[in-house]
Residue, then its C-alpha position, 0 to 999 in steps of 0.5 A: m499499500h505504501k510503495l502503491c501511494k508513492i509510486l502514485y505521488f511521483a507519477d502524478q508529480r511527474h505528469l503534473s509537471e510536464y502535461g499540467r495534469s494528474i493521472t488521478g486527479d487525487t489530493y495528497i495529504a501529507m501523512q508521516f510516511g510521505p504523500v498519500p492520495s487521499c481518495v485512494d486511500d480512502i478506497l484501499k482502506a474500504l476494500r481492506g474493510d476498515s470502512f463504513f463504505s467497505s460493503v458499497s458496491e463499488i468496492e466489492q465490484l473492486r474485489h475482483f481485481m485486487v485483494f489484500e494478502n494482509r493489512f498492507i499488501i495489495r495483489a492483483l486478480k486481474e489484468p488492468d485495463m490499460d485503455e483507461l490511460s493515456g500514452s503520457d499517463v503509462r510513461c510516467l507510471d513507468y517512470a514511477i514504478g522505475l523509481c520505487k520499485d527497488k526501495s524499500f519502505t524506509e527508502l521510499t518514505s525518506f525518498s518522498h519527504g521532498l519539499a513539498w512534504s516538508n513544506t506541509q503540516r502533518d495531515r494536512a494537504i499537500s498544495v500543487k505548487d509545492i509539488l511542482r516546485e519540488a518538481g523543479d519548475d520554475e515559478a511562472y510555471v507553478e502559478y499558470i499550472a496552478d491557475n489552469l488546474k483552478t478554472q477547470a475545477a470551478f467548471l466541474 
């Protein structure tokens, strides 16, 4: 679960930096062990049975695709539907998998404690601006992407 959250964080960070949008659309929370995608975390907890929403039909459907082997290890039961991802999504996910796959829990925790995590109070949302700054983007681009994301959110 920890590694999945870090893979999603670094994939979203890369995609935001290169393409101006995240893959997941999730909000990352600065938790003790690094950034955690809030909605994904809620879904995984429900799938694991640790939530009021564990018996919701959508969660029941997910049980056909993945299962928890223990409290923290998730195993896929089926191949993913790659048609749901764009080419840029796949490239950024592949990048993040390569970045994270061989790191231990401790290494990933330390690795994910970058500028964005450090600038955020624990258990609070990490700003998109800090995620982009951590990726090395200049301030004009950071402001441009943040403004675009606000505009897009206004139309949803």
